[in-house]
C-alpha positions as CSV (number, residue, x, y, z in Angstrom):
1,M,100.3,113.1,85.9
2,E,99.6,110.6,88.7
3,L,99.6,106.9,88.7
4,R,96.8,105.5,90.8
5,V,97.4,102.0,92.0
6,L,95.3,99.5,94.0
7,S,96.7,96.5,95.8
8,L,94.2,93.7,96.3
9,Y,94.6,91.9,99.6
10,P,98.0,93.4,100.4
11,E,98.3,91.6,103.8
12,Q,97.1,88.2,102.5
13,M,98.6,88.0,99.0
14,N,102.3,89.0,99.4
15,I,104.3,85.8,99.3
16,Y,107.9,86.0,98.0
17,A,107.8,89.8,98.5
18,D,105.3,90.5,95.6
19,R,104.6,93.8,97.3
20,G,108.0,94.9,96.0
21,N,106.3,95.3,92.6
22,I,104.4,98.3,94.0
23,L,107.5,99.8,95.5
24,F,109.2,99.6,92.2
25,L,106.4,101.2,90.3
26,Q,106.4,104.0,92.9
27,R,110.1,104.6,92.6
28,R,110.0,104.7,88.8
29,C,107.2,107.3,88.9
30,E,109.0,109.4,91.5
31,W,112.2,109.4,89.5
32,R,110.3,110.8,86.6
33,G,108.3,113.4,88.6
34,I,105.0,111.4,88.1
35,G,102.7,111.4,91.1
36,F,101.9,108.1,92.8
37,A,98.7,107.3,94.8
38,H,98.4,103.9,96.4
39,A,95.4,102.2,98.1
40,G,94.7,98.7,99.3
41,A,91.5,96.7,99.3
42,G,91.3,93.9,101.8
43,P,88.5,91.5,103.0
44,G,85.1,93.2,103.0
45,E,86.4,96.4,101.3
46,R,84.8,97.6,98.1
47,V,86.6,98.5,94.9
48,D,85.7,101.5,92.8
49,P,86.5,100.5,89.2
50,A,87.1,104.1,88.1
51,A,89.4,105.1,90.9
52,H,92.5,103.2,90.1
53,D,94.3,102.6,86.8
54,H,96.7,99.8,87.8
55,I,95.5,96.9,89.9
56,D,98.0,94.5,91.6
57,N,97.3,91.1,93.2
58,G,100.1,88.9,94.5
59,G,100.5,85.3,95.6
60,G,99.4,83.7,98.8
61,Q,99.2,80.4,100.6
62,D,96.3,78.1,99.9
63,R,94.6,79.0,103.2
64,D,94.7,82.7,102.3
65,Q,93.6,82.0,98.8
66,R,90.5,80.3,100.1
67,M,89.4,83.4,102.0
68,V,90.4,85.8,99.2
69,A,88.6,83.8,96.6
70,A,85.3,83.8,98.6
71,D,85.6,87.5,99.4
72,M,86.6,88.5,95.9
73,V,83.8,86.8,94.2
74,A,81.2,88.0,96.7
75,G,82.2,91.7,96.8
76,K,84.8,92.6,94.1
77,R,84.3,90.5,91.0
78,E,82.0,92.9,89.1
79,A,84.2,96.0,89.9
80,I,87.4,94.3,88.9
81,A,85.9,93.0,85.7
82,A,84.5,96.5,84.9
83,A,88.0,98.1,85.5
84,V,89.6,95.5,83.2
85,E,87.0,96.1,80.5
86,D,87.6,99.9,80.8
87,G,91.3,99.6,80.2
88,A,92.9,99.4,83.6
89,A,96.2,97.6,83.8
90,L,96.2,94.6,86.0
91,L,99.2,92.4,87.2
92,A,98.3,89.2,89.0
93,V,101.1,86.9,90.2
94,C,100.8,83.2,91.2
95,G,97.8,82.9,93.5
96,G,96.4,86.1,92.1
97,Y,96.9,84.8,88.6
98,Q,95.1,81.5,89.4
99,L,92.1,83.5,90.7
100,L,91.7,85.3,87.4
101,G,90.2,82.2,85.9
102,H,87.0,80.3,86.3
103,S,88.1,78.1,89.2
104,Y,91.0,76.5,91.1
105,Q,90.4,72.8,91.8
106,L,92.0,71.7,95.1
107,G,91.2,68.0,95.5
108,E,87.5,67.8,96.2
109,E,87.3,71.6,96.8
110,K,86.8,74.1,94.0
111,L,87.7,77.7,94.7
112,P,85.7,80.2,92.5
113,G,87.6,82.6,90.3
114,L,86.9,86.1,88.9
115,G,86.3,84.7,85.4
116,V,88.1,87.6,83.7
117,A,90.5,85.2,81.9
118,D,89.6,81.9,80.2
119,L,91.7,79.5,82.3
120,E,91.3,76.7,84.9
121,T,93.8,75.7,87.5
122,V,94.0,72.2,89.1
123,R,96.1,70.9,91.9
124,E,97.3,67.7,90.3
125,P,99.5,64.9,91.7
126,G,103.2,65.5,91.4
127,E,105.9,67.8,92.6
128,R,105.6,71.5,92.9
129,L,106.9,73.5,90.0
130,I,109.8,75.4,91.5
131,G,112.8,77.3,90.1
132,N,114.0,80.2,88.1
133,V,112.2,80.8,84.8
134,E,112.6,82.8,81.7
135,I,109.9,83.4,79.1
136,E,109.7,85.2,75.7
137,V,106.8,87.6,75.3
138,D,105.6,90.1,72.8
139,L,103.5,92.9,74.3
140,G,103.3,94.9,71.1
141,S,106.8,96.1,70.6
142,G,108.5,92.8,69.5
143,P,109.9,89.9,71.4
144,R,111.2,90.6,74.9
145,L,112.4,88.4,77.7
146,I,111.0,88.2,81.2
147,A,112.8,86.4,84.1
148,G,111.6,85.5,87.5
149,F,111.0,82.7,90.0
150,E,108.1,80.2,90.1
151,N,106.8,78.0,93.0
152,H,103.4,76.6,92.4
153,G,101.5,73.3,93.0
154,G,98.6,74.2,90.8
155,R,98.7,73.6,87.0
156,T,97.0,76.2,84.9
157,Y,95.4,75.4,81.5
158,L,94.3,78.1,79.1
159,G,91.0,77.9,77.4
160,S,90.4,78.5,73.7
161,G,89.6,82.1,74.4
162,A,92.9,82.8,76.2
163,T,96.3,84.0,75.0
164,A,99.5,83.0,76.8
165,L,101.7,85.8,78.2
166,G,104.7,84.0,76.7
167,R,106.6,81.0,75.7
168,V,108.8,79.2,78.2
169,V,112.6,79.4,77.5
170,S,113.7,77.9,80.8
171,G,111.6,76.6,83.6
172,H,108.2,75.0,84.0
173,G,105.5,77.6,83.1
174,N,101.8,77.1,83.5
175,N,101.8,73.4,83.7
176,D,105.2,72.0,82.7
177,R,103.5,70.4,79.6
178,D,102.5,72.9,76.9
179,G,105.5,75.3,77.0
180,L,103.3,78.3,77.9
181,E,103.5,80.8,80.7
182,G,100.9,83.2,82.0
183,V,98.0,84.9,80.3
184,K,97.4,88.3,78.7
185,R,94.1,90.0,77.8
186,E,93.7,93.7,77.0
187,H,95.9,95.3,79.7
188,L,95.7,92.3,82.0
189,I,98.7,90.1,82.7
190,G,98.7,87.0,84.8
191,T,101.9,85.1,85.6
192,Y,103.5,82.7,88.0
193,L,106.7,84.7,88.1
194,H,107.7,86.1,91.6
195,G,110.9,87.6,92.5
196,P,109.4,90.2,92.9
197,L,108.9,90.4,89.2
198,L,109.1,94.0,88.2
199,P,112.5,94.9,89.7
200,K,114.0,92.1,87.6
201,N,112.2,93.4,84.5
202,A,112.2,97.2,84.5
203,W,110.8,97.5,81.0
204,L,107.7,95.6,82.0
205,A,107.2,98.0,84.9
206,D,107.4,100.9,82.5
207,H,104.9,99.1,80.1
208,L,102.4,98.9,82.9
209,I,102.9,102.5,84.0
210,A,102.3,103.7,80.5
211,L,99.2,101.6,80.1
212,A,97.7,102.9,83.3
213,L,98.5,106.5,82.5
214,E,96.9,106.1,79.1
215,R,93.7,105.0,80.7
216,R,93.6,108.1,82.9
217,Y,94.8,110.7,80.4
218,G,93.7,109.4,77.1
219,T,97.1,109.1,75.4
220,K,100.1,106.7,76.1
221,P,102.9,108.8,77.4
222,E,106.6,108.7,76.3
223,L,108.2,107.9,79.6
224,E,111.5,109.6,80.3
225,P,114.4,107.1,80.1
226,L,116.1,106.2,83.4
227,D,119.6,105.0,84.2
228,D,118.8,101.3,84.5
229,E,122.3,99.9,84.9
230,L,121.4,98.2,88.2
231,E,118.0,97.1,86.9
232,Q,119.6,95.6,83.8
233,A,122.2,93.8,85.9
234,A,119.3,92.3,88.0
235,H,117.6,91.2,84.8
236,E,120.7,89.5,83.4
237,S,121.3,87.8,86.7
238,A,117.8,86.4,86.8
239,R,118.2,85.2,83.2
240,E,121.5,83.5,84.0
241,A,119.9,81.8,87.0
242,A,117.1,80.5,84.8
243,A,119.6,79.2,82.2
244,R,121.4,77.3,84.9
245,G,118.1,75.6,85.9
């Protein structure tokens, strides 16, 4: 077996070490004897929706997001949408999450989004939403906890056709109002949680690996358990930080 991963805009969308999510996926595959193939798609580069089973998009500064939004909509939107519809796993963090929706309103400027999730993001007056965060999610196997770090000026509002990734336990979440965080749809996950996210939540990394391999090979594999003593310690530390506020 081989996990085939695509990073969208790896040079532009890598704030708060989001690229560490890719490294963590690679290590968990290597420890299990699963092959790992990684490619990047930057500005002007096309995406083959059938070539990759996990797509990753991190966060970026507003100036980078402007360029990425224009390039993504012009040359990658149809391919990314086709991959999602065909069962590819997708993890989008912060700026990447905001660009999953219909648009991101920055004052008088509106950045176009992919439209693969029913949500809108608006830069509203007020302080940035910053801090450690913990959310409760259910991705099909019962309630679990995800911990990470958020830092965003945009407020995201889910439409009637969207389902939140989870409920905020500690922290701000999508907009610091409705108690929701992130979005989920099919095998797509959008979230504001940096950290990087996956090393703090090893079970989520394995969930994404299994979904991606299922798309390639037709059945969801039973992944070999790993010694996650250090990973569990990182998870507990992130949860404690969120509880402290």
